[in-house]
C-alpha positions in Angstrom: -6.0 51.8 -19.7 -3.1 49.7 -18.1 -5.2 48.9 -15.2 -8.0 47.5 -17.2 -5.3 45.3 -18.8 -4.2 44.6 -15.6 -7.5 43.3 -14.6 -8.1 41.2 -17.8 -4.8 39.7 -17.2 -5.7 38.3 -13.7 -9.4 37.0 -14.0 -7.4 34.9 -17.0 -5.2 33.6 -14.7 -7.1 32.9 -11.7 -9.0 30.1 -13.0 -6.1 28.1 -14.3 -4.5 27.8 -10.6 -8.0 27.0 -9.3 -8.1 24.2 -11.9 -4.8 23.1 -11.1 -5.1 22.6 -7.3 -8.2 20.6 -7.6 -6.5 18.2 -10.0 -6.6 15.1 -8.3 -4.4 11.6 -8.2 -5.1 9.2 -11.4 -5.7 5.6 -9.8 -4.3 2.6 -10.1 -5.9 -0.6 -11.3 -4.5 -3.8 -10.5 -3.9 -5.9 -13.0 -2.2 -9.2 -12.2 -1.9 -11.3 -8.8 0.2 -14.1 -7.6 -0.9 -16.1 -4.4 2.2 -17.0 -2.1 0.9 -20.3 -1.4 4.3 -21.9 -1.4 5.8 -19.4 1.4 4.8 -19.4 5.0 3.2 -16.2 6.5 6.0 -13.4 7.5 6.3 -10.3 9.0 7.4 -7.2 7.0 9.6 -3.9 8.2 10.1 -0.9 6.6 10.2 -0.8 2.9 11.0 -3.1 0.5 13.3 -2.9 -2.1 13.6 -5.3 -5.2 16.1 -6.5 -8.5 16.0 -6.4 -11.8 14.2 -9.7 -12.0 11.9 -8.4 -9.8 12.9 -10.8 -7.1 11.5 -9.2 -3.6 13.5 -8.3 -0.5 12.0 -7.5 2.8 13.4 -6.7 6.2 11.9 -9.3 8.8 13.0 -10.8 12.0 12.6 -9.0 15.9 14.5 -6.5 17.9 17.5 -8.9 18.9 18.1 -9.6 15.0 18.1 -8.7 11.7 17.2 -10.6 8.4 16.4 -9.8 4.8 13.9 -12.5 3.2 14.4 -12.5 -0.6 11.6 -14.0 -2.1 11.6 -15.4 -6.1 9.2 -13.0 -8.6 7.0 -15.8 -8.5 6.5 -16.9 -5.4 7.8 -19.6 -5.7 10.8 -19.9 -3.0 12.2 -18.4 -0.5 15.9 -17.4 0.9 16.9 -15.6 4.5 19.8 -13.6 4.6 20.6 -13.2 8.2 23.5 -11.3 10.6 25.0 -13.1 13.1 23.6 -13.2 16.0 25.8 -12.1 18.6 26.3 -8.9 16.3 22.3 -8.5 15.7 21.9 -8.5 19.8 23.6 -5.7 19.9 23.4 -3.5 17.0 20.2 -1.2 15.4 19.1 -2.1 12.0 19.2 1.3 9.7 18.6 -0.1 5.9 19.4 -2.5 3.0 20.5 -1.8 -0.5 19.7 -4.2 -3.4 21.1 -3.4 -7.0 19.9 -4.3 -9.6 21.6 -7.0 -10.3 20.7 -8.8 -7.1 23.6 -7.9 -4.9 22.2 -7.1 -1.0 23.9 -4.8 2.0 23.2 -4.2 5.0 23.9 -0.7 7.4 23.8 -1.3 11.2 24.9 1.3 14.1 25.7 -0.7 16.9 25.6 0.2 20.5 29.3 0.6 20.9 28.7 3.5 18.0 30.0 1.6 15.1 28.4 1.3 12.1 28.7 -1.4 9.6 27.8 -2.9 6.1 26.8 -6.4 5.6 27.2 -8.4 2.0 26.1 -11.7 0.7 27.9 -13.5 -2.2 26.8 -17.2 -1.4 25.9 -18.0 1.8 23.2 -16.9 3.5 24.3 -17.1 7.0 27.7 -15.9 6.5 27.9 -12.0 5.6 31.4 -10.4 4.7 31.3 -7.3 7.5 32.8 -3.9 6.8 33.2 -1.0 8.9 32.6 2.7 7.6 34.6 5.5 9.0 31.6 7.0 9.5 32.2 10.4 11.7 30.9 10.1 15.5 27.7 11.2 17.1 26.2 10.2 13.0 23.0 8.0 13.2 22.7 6.6 9.6 19.3 7.0 7.8 20.1 4.8 4.5 22.6 3.0 2.4 22.7 2.6 -1.2 25.4 1.1 -3.1 27.0 1.0 -6.7 27.7 -1.7 -9.2 31.5 -0.7 -8.1 30.7 -1.6 -4.5 31.1 1.9 -3.2 28.2 3.0 -1.1 26.0 6.0 -0.6 25.7 6.6 3.2 23.0 9.2 4.8 22.2 10.3 8.0 22.4 12.8 10.8 23.9 14.2 13.3 22.5 13.3 16.8 21.9 15.0 20.3 25.3 13.4 21.3 26.9 15.9 19.1 28.1 19.6 19.3 25.7 21.8 19.4 26.5 23.3 16.2 26.7 19.8 14.2 23.9 18.2 16.2 20.6 17.9 13.5 23.1 18.2 10.0 22.4 15.9 7.7 25.4 13.7 6.4 25.8 12.2 2.9 28.8 10.7 1.6 30.6 7.8 -0.5 32.1 4.9 1.1 34.4 2.8 -1.2 34.5 -1.0 -0.8 36.6 -1.4 2.0 34.5 1.2 4.1 37.1 4.3 4.0 35.1 7.6 3.4 36.0 8.7 -0.1 34.1 11.9 -0.7 31.6 14.1 1.2 28.5 14.9 -1.2 28.1 19.1 -1.3 25.1 21.0 -1.9 22.6 21.5 0.7 20.5 19.2 2.4 19.0 21.1 5.0 18.6 19.9 9.0 17.3 17.2 10.5 14.5 17.9 13.2 15.2 15.9 15.9 12.5 16.7 18.0 10.1 14.6 15.7 12.3 11.6 15.4 9.2 9.5 17.9 6.9 11.5 16.7 7.2 11.7 12.3 8.0 9.4 9.6 11.5 10.1 8.9 11.6 11.5 5.0 13.8 10.4 2.7 15.4 7.3 1.2 17.8 6.5 -1.6 17.8 3.8 -4.6 20.1 2.6 -7.2 18.5 3.8 -10.8 18.7 1.3 -13.9 21.6 4.2 -14.7 23.9 2.9 -12.3 23.3 6.7 -10.4 22.1 6.7 -6.9 18.9 8.6 -6.3 18.2 10.8 -3.4 15.1 11.7 -1.9 14.5 14.6 0.4 11.3 16.3 1.5 10.9 18.4 -1.8 13.2 17.0 -3.9 15.1 14.1 -5.7 19.1 14.5 -5.8 21.1 12.6 -8.1 24.4 11.7 -7.4 27.6 9.7 -9.1 29.7 7.4 -7.9 32.3 10.1 -7.1 30.2 12.0 -5.4 28.9 14.7 -8.1 25.5 16.2 -7.7 24.3 15.5 -11.3 21.0 16.9 -11.0 18.4 17.9 -8.4 14.9 17.8 -9.1 13.0 19.7 -7.3 8.9 18.1 -6.5 5.5 20.1 -5.6 3.7 17.7 -2.9 0.1 18.5 -3.1 0.0 18.4 0.2 2.0 19.7 2.1 1.4 17.2 5.1 2.1 14.6 2.7 5.8 12.9 3.8 8.3 11.8 1.2 9.6 8.4 2.1 10.4 6.3 -1.2 11.6 6.6 -4.2 12.9 4.3 -7.1 13.7 5.0 -10.6 13.3 2.3 -14.0 13.4 3.3 -17.7 14.0 6.4 -16.9 10.9 7.1 -14.6 11.6 8.2 -11.0 8.8 7.4 -8.8 8.3 9.0 -5.1 6.0 7.6 -2.6 4.3 9.8 -0.6 2.6 9.4 2.5 -0.3 10.4 5.1 0.3 9.6 9.2 -3.7 9.2 9.5 -3.6 8.7 12.9 -2.6 6.0 15.7 -4.8 2.4 14.9 -5.4 3.6 11.1 -3.6 2.8 7.8 -1.3 5.2 6.0 -2.8 6.8 2.8 -0.1 6.8 -0.1 -0.1 8.8 -3.5 2.8 8.7 -5.9 4.5 10.9 -8.2 6.0 10.1 -11.4 8.9 12.3 -12.7 11.1 12.0 -15.7 14.9 11.4 -14.8 16.4 13.3 -16.8 14.4 16.5 -16.9 13.0 16.2 -13.1 9.3 16.9 -15.1 6.3 15.9 -13.8 4.9 13.0 -15.6 1.7 12.0 -13.4 0.3 12.2 -10.3 -1.2 8.7 -8.5 -3.4 7.0 -5.7 -3.5 3.0 -5.9 -7.2 1.4 -5.8 -8.7 0.1 -2.4 -7.4 -3.5 -3.3 -4.3 -2.7 -4.0 -3.5 -1.9 -0.5 -0.1 0.3 0.4 3.0 -1.5 0.6 4.8 -1.7 -2.1 7.3 -3.6 -2.7 8.3 -3.3 -6.4 8.6 -0.7 -9.1 9.7 -1.6 -12.9 8.7 1.1 -15.8 7.8 -2.8 -17.6 5.7 -3.7 -15.3 4.6 -1.2 -12.9 3.7 -1.0 -9.2 3.9 -4.0 -7.4 2.0 -4.6 -3.9 2.2 -6.7 -1.0 -1.3 -7.5 0.0 -3.4 -10.2 2.0 -6.9 -11.7 0.7 -9.2 -14.2 2.3 -5.6 -14.8 4.9 -3.6 -15.5 2.3 -0.4 -13.3 1.0 -1.0 -11.8 -2.5 1.3 -9.7 -4.9 -0.8 -7.3 -6.7 0.7 -5.5 -9.8 -1.0 -2.4 -11.3 0.5 -0.9 -14.7 1.7 3.0 -14.7 -0.9 4.7 -16.6 
C-alpha cells in the first residue's frame, strides 16, 4: 500500500513541474514614445541610468575621454559631464552612479593603479576628485552612492594579486573622503578571470528609493545598508542558466533584474526581466520586451514602467512600456 501511495504523489507532482518549466515571459508592449528631435545623435556605452525625475544619464565619449550625457526626461535639453582630459587619457572608465536626487559620480582606475571617484556639483566640466583607498591589485566594476555621500564599490582582485586572492570579489563602503569605512561581509563567490574577454560581466548595483544599495550577483540580489550591513539576500532562479544577470533597478518596492543572452558576434542580445518584491524577494513577474522596444533599457520606475532608447526612421526615440 505505501508503494501505491508514493506513485500517486509522484504523478501529481510531475505535471506541475512540467507546467513551470514551460512558463514563458509576459510581453512588454510600448504605450508611449518621445522623439529626441532636439538632441544630436550620440553614441552610448554600457547601461544608462535615470534619477527620480526620469532624467537620463548615459556614458559616452571615446577611448581617451570619459563623459556622461544627461538628457532631460522629455528630450528637450542635454548636458555633458566630463572627466578632465589629462586624467581620462590615462584611466579606464569603470562605472557611474546616479542617485534618485540626481547626484552623479564616475569611477575610474588609472594606469598607475589608483582608483578615483569624480562628482559634479554645478560646473559640468569641473568635477571634484576623490582618491579611494582600495587594496592593491583590485579592478573595480561598480559604484553606487548613498545620499550621505558614502559609496559602495565592488570589484575583484586581478591577475597581479597573490594566488590566494586572485579572482576573489571585493565589496566595501567608502566614506565621502575616500577612506575605506567597512568591508561588506558574506559570500560573494569568485570571479572567473579566464572569462574577462569572452563573457559579459555579471553584476551591477543601484541605489533604491528606500536608500539601500541593491547589489546584483549571478543568482541573487543583496541589499546593503550605508553601514555595510547585509539587510537581506534575495535569491532568484534564472529561467535559463545561460542568461547573464547584468543590471538591477529598484523603484516603488519592485526590484527589476535584467537578464541577457549573448546570441553571438553580430547578433543583438536577447533581453528579459525578472521582477521581485523588494521586501521579500518573491518573484512578481517575468517579462520580455516586444521587438519595437529594442533591448536598450535606460530607465525603470514603478509608476512609468520601463523606458527604452531605440532608433526609428533614423531618429532616436524613447519608448516606454508599463510594467503589468
